[in-house]
One Martini backbone bead per residue (centre of mass of N, CA, C, O) as a GRO file, in nm:
protein
  190
    1UNK     BB    1   0.347   0.144  -1.734
    2UNK     BB    2   0.234  -0.141  -1.565
    3UNK     BB    3   0.131  -0.437  -1.602
    4UNK     BB    4  -0.060  -0.636  -1.406
    5UNK     BB    5   0.073  -0.914  -1.515
    6UNK     BB    6   0.367  -0.871  -1.367
    7UNK     BB    7   0.240  -0.974  -1.118
    8UNK     BB    8   0.220  -1.139  -0.793
    9UNK     BB    9   0.030  -1.306  -0.572
   10UNK     BB   10  -0.035  -1.234  -0.243
   11UNK     BB   11  -0.295  -1.362  -0.166
   12UNK     BB   12  -0.539  -1.425  -0.335
   13UNK     BB   13  -0.818  -1.291  -0.424
   14UNK     BB   14  -1.163  -1.343  -0.475
   15UNK     BB   15  -1.133  -1.069  -0.663
   16UNK     BB   16  -1.056  -1.016  -1.022
   17UNK     BB   17  -1.096  -0.722  -1.249
   18UNK     BB   18  -1.095  -0.594  -1.540
   19UNK     BB   19  -1.129  -0.224  -1.637
   20UNK     BB   20  -0.970  -0.178  -1.868
   21UNK     BB   21  -0.694  -0.032  -1.707
   22UNK     BB   22  -0.819  -0.137  -1.464
   23UNK     BB   23  -0.833  -0.281  -1.118
   24UNK     BB   24  -1.046  -0.504  -0.957
   25UNK     BB   25  -1.042  -0.557  -0.594
   26UNK     BB   26  -1.137  -0.822  -0.377
   27UNK     BB   27  -1.165  -0.870  -0.044
   28UNK     BB   28  -1.127  -1.048   0.227
   29UNK     BB   29  -1.254  -1.124   0.508
   30UNK     BB   30  -0.998  -1.043   0.748
   31UNK     BB   31  -0.787  -0.899   0.599
   32UNK     BB   32  -0.423  -0.860   0.669
   33UNK     BB   33  -0.145  -0.658   0.804
   34UNK     BB   34   0.017  -0.795   1.103
   35UNK     BB   35   0.241  -0.766   1.414
   36UNK     BB   36   0.127  -0.789   1.751
   37UNK     BB   37   0.109  -0.501   1.827
   38UNK     BB   38  -0.140  -0.443   2.080
   39UNK     BB   39  -0.309  -0.724   1.977
   40UNK     BB   40  -0.151  -1.022   1.949
   41UNK     BB   41  -0.148  -1.056   1.635
   42UNK     BB   42  -0.126  -1.238   1.315
   43UNK     BB   43  -0.122  -1.094   0.981
   44UNK     BB   44  -0.076  -1.254   0.632
   45UNK     BB   45  -0.368  -1.202   0.428
   46UNK     BB   46  -0.329  -1.002   0.241
   47UNK     BB   47  -0.341  -0.826  -0.073
   48UNK     BB   48  -0.072  -0.861  -0.328
   49UNK     BB   49   0.087  -0.711  -0.617
   50UNK     BB   50   0.404  -0.838  -0.699
   51UNK     BB   51   0.732  -0.698  -0.758
   52UNK     BB   52   1.019  -0.593  -0.819
   53UNK     BB   53   1.244  -0.388  -0.574
   54UNK     BB   54   1.504  -0.229  -0.640
   55UNK     BB   55   1.753  -0.050  -0.610
   56UNK     BB   56   1.688   0.262  -0.745
   57UNK     BB   57   1.367   0.271  -0.711
   58UNK     BB   58   1.018   0.326  -0.820
   59UNK     BB   59   0.667   0.329  -0.703
   60UNK     BB   60   0.329   0.364  -0.834
   61UNK     BB   61  -0.003   0.388  -0.682
   62UNK     BB   62  -0.340   0.397  -0.799
   63UNK     BB   63  -0.661   0.502  -0.643
   64UNK     BB   64  -0.986   0.477  -0.529
   65UNK     BB   65  -1.143   0.672  -0.268
   66UNK     BB   66  -1.447   0.466  -0.197
   67UNK     BB   67  -1.421   0.396   0.109
   68UNK     BB   68  -1.611   0.356   0.456
   69UNK     BB   69  -1.499   0.133   0.633
   70UNK     BB   70  -1.363  -0.001   0.891
   71UNK     BB   71  -1.027  -0.062   0.784
   72UNK     BB   72  -1.023   0.007   0.514
   73UNK     BB   73  -0.766  -0.071   0.250
   74UNK     BB   74  -0.504   0.099   0.051
   75UNK     BB   75  -0.195   0.049  -0.159
   76UNK     BB   76   0.150   0.000  -0.066
   77UNK     BB   77   0.373  -0.279  -0.080
   78UNK     BB   78   0.668  -0.365   0.106
   79UNK     BB   79   0.862  -0.676   0.065
   80UNK     BB   80   1.061  -0.933   0.211
   81UNK     BB   81   0.878  -1.061   0.445
   82UNK     BB   82   0.671  -1.159   0.712
   83UNK     BB   83   0.873  -0.956   0.908
   84UNK     BB   84   0.933  -0.752   0.646
   85UNK     BB   85   0.743  -0.449   0.613
   86UNK     BB   86   0.536  -0.213   0.413
   87UNK     BB   87   0.241  -0.019   0.460
   88UNK     BB   88   0.098   0.225   0.225
   89UNK     BB   89  -0.190   0.450   0.278
   90UNK     BB   90  -0.548   0.419   0.297
   91UNK     BB   91  -0.744   0.435   0.598
   92UNK     BB   92  -1.038   0.359   0.758
   93UNK     BB   93  -1.062   0.567   1.057
   94UNK     BB   94  -1.268   0.706   1.269
   95UNK     BB   95  -1.457   0.815   1.008
   96UNK     BB   96  -1.183   0.840   0.824
   97UNK     BB   97  -0.946   0.916   0.622
   98UNK     BB   98  -0.603   0.770   0.643
   99UNK     BB   99  -0.283   0.846   0.634
  100UNK     BB  100  -0.049   0.562   0.619
  101UNK     BB  101   0.174   0.343   0.822
  102UNK     BB  102   0.332   0.013   0.830
  103UNK     BB  103   0.606  -0.093   1.020
  104UNK     BB  104   0.794  -0.407   0.982
  105UNK     BB  105   1.010  -0.559   1.250
  106UNK     BB  106   0.842  -0.817   1.381
  107UNK     BB  107   0.695  -0.540   1.450
  108UNK     BB  108   0.432  -0.326   1.450
  109UNK     BB  109   0.346  -0.011   1.329
  110UNK     BB  110   0.151   0.314   1.351
  111UNK     BB  111   0.051   0.573   1.120
  112UNK     BB  112  -0.154   0.882   1.123
  113UNK     BB  113  -0.352   1.100   0.889
  114UNK     BB  114  -0.591   1.305   0.815
  115UNK     BB  115  -0.798   1.291   0.480
  116UNK     BB  116  -1.106   1.387   0.410
  117UNK     BB  117  -1.055   1.543   0.127
  118UNK     BB  118  -0.995   1.256  -0.034
  119UNK     BB  119  -1.264   1.170  -0.072
  120UNK     BB  120  -1.344   1.040  -0.395
  121UNK     BB  121  -1.047   1.014  -0.491
  122UNK     BB  122  -0.737   1.010  -0.632
  123UNK     BB  123  -0.464   0.807  -0.523
  124UNK     BB  124  -0.104   0.838  -0.466
  125UNK     BB  125   0.163   0.606  -0.416
  126UNK     BB  126   0.513   0.641  -0.319
  127UNK     BB  127   0.813   0.442  -0.364
  128UNK     BB  128   1.154   0.508  -0.259
  129UNK     BB  129   1.466   0.357  -0.335
  130UNK     BB  130   1.749   0.444  -0.113
  131UNK     BB  131   1.984   0.289   0.008
  132UNK     BB  132   1.854   0.242   0.353
  133UNK     BB  133   1.571   0.335   0.209
  134UNK     BB  134   1.217   0.429   0.224
  135UNK     BB  135   1.005   0.656   0.053
  136UNK     BB  136   0.692   0.816   0.131
  137UNK     BB  137   0.434   0.925  -0.092
  138UNK     BB  138   0.153   1.158  -0.148
  139UNK     BB  139  -0.152   1.206  -0.350
  140UNK     BB  140  -0.406   1.403  -0.496
  141UNK     BB  141  -0.430   1.366  -0.791
  142UNK     BB  142  -0.240   1.666  -0.896
  143UNK     BB  143  -0.107   1.720  -0.648
  144UNK     BB  144   0.106   1.744  -0.409
  145UNK     BB  145   0.355   1.606  -0.256
  146UNK     BB  146   0.362   1.388   0.045
  147UNK     BB  147   0.555   1.327   0.306
  148UNK     BB  148   0.510   1.028   0.550
  149UNK     BB  149   0.769   0.823   0.515
  150UNK     BB  150   1.057   0.671   0.675
  151UNK     BB  151   1.229   0.363   0.602
  152UNK     BB  152   1.392   0.083   0.651
  153UNK     BB  153   1.623  -0.064   0.390
  154UNK     BB  154   1.824  -0.277   0.289
  155UNK     BB  155   2.033  -0.271   0.019
  156UNK     BB  156   2.032  -0.614   0.003
  157UNK     BB  157   1.736  -0.644  -0.021
  158UNK     BB  158   1.481  -0.861  -0.131
  159UNK     BB  159   1.229  -0.688  -0.291
  160UNK     BB  160   0.883  -0.612  -0.302
  161UNK     BB  161   0.606  -0.455  -0.497
  162UNK     BB  162   0.263  -0.318  -0.448
  163UNK     BB  163  -0.053  -0.354  -0.446
  164UNK     BB  164  -0.302  -0.322  -0.180
  165UNK     BB  165  -0.559  -0.513   0.014
  166UNK     BB  166  -0.795  -0.466   0.296
  167UNK     BB  167  -1.061  -0.641   0.522
  168UNK     BB  168  -1.090  -0.682   0.853
  169UNK     BB  169  -1.441  -0.626   0.898
  170UNK     BB  170  -1.530  -0.715   0.592
  171UNK     BB  171  -1.729  -0.763   0.323
  172UNK     BB  172  -1.699  -0.627  -0.021
  173UNK     BB  173  -1.430  -0.505  -0.086
  174UNK     BB  174  -1.368  -0.273  -0.359
  175UNK     BB  175  -1.084  -0.181  -0.557
  176UNK     BB  176  -0.965   0.083  -0.770
  177UNK     BB  177  -0.707   0.043  -0.984
  178UNK     BB  178  -0.534   0.278  -1.217
  179UNK     BB  179  -0.212   0.240  -1.141
  180UNK     BB  180   0.127   0.128  -1.248
  181UNK     BB  181   0.450   0.283  -1.175
  182UNK     BB  182   0.761   0.339  -1.296
  183UNK     BB  183   1.032   0.524  -1.140
  184UNK     BB  184   1.221   0.751  -1.021
  185UNK     BB  185   1.378   0.830  -0.757
  186UNK     BB  186   1.407   1.026  -0.512
  187UNK     BB  187   1.659   1.272  -0.432
  188UNK     BB  188   1.486   1.360  -0.176
  189UNK     BB  189   1.308   1.414   0.123
  190UNK     BB  190   1.205   1.740   0.043
   0.00000   0.00000   0.00000
């Protein structure tokens, strides 16, 4: 386990409160990470608690999936700079939780897969950095890992990573993060 105090906030949220070993994070209304594609706007005001993410490492973030408003989201952000980053987690979209990722290299893309059975449970997102890529996996509770995205990340890029939360359409979203863990990177894609 990594202590929450080891990270530094990118865009400090309006509310952060320890609760035992958990960290409760309240997002600002209108917060998000997105660049241009499809919508024509740039948002770089989501909240992320970031620490170093060197080559050959992996990071896991766990949180309670108990949010239900359109575009509420939480997960793990890997960031090089404001034009190069990946957010991977669960976003509430079209009435259901959706496992997804936004990969940004000057312009954002977005992929989603519905996971309605994950509602109300603990979700863990893992990012494994190896070679020229970062692999994202997710699971609910102690279920099996599910690979959902492979994204480019230059071997020499100075990256940071950690939990993120955004509330693009409302005020009052608070997410309970339950753990932040450094681990060995995955040895294979499958």
